[in-house]
Steps between C-alpha positions, in 0.01 A plus 500: 500500500476821699881527521523563125377814323331291229328295772369808679374631166323168443339498845393862460342409167308214662379727779395760245321240287313389813411867549590496871575873474162587345133498590276218375208733433442582135223758449476409129431132569188343348494232770670653805435215743660235282781727385585603855491138620741401223726796575502418872599140426788618283597749770503228769764309302702821485461555873641153563810588297522840671484338842775254412724776364449716808560215745807353332679796340369829643816692401478374142129584491579860596768512231256356243247772581768769472617360164143513370400831654457666161411192294 
């Protein structure tokens, strides 16, 4: 998956959807405790994918980040 440009784009999209590159705090939240707990759960799934990508294809991970530097 990480050896193909479309695959790296897909993985980057999953990591972005999991918001691994963002904070979980939302100052506009009506229920910050619940919202942050949900966001942290989503982020943990993203961290699992991130860990796998970094352990198995570190060179492709670096390329993926470079390809999405201005996305």
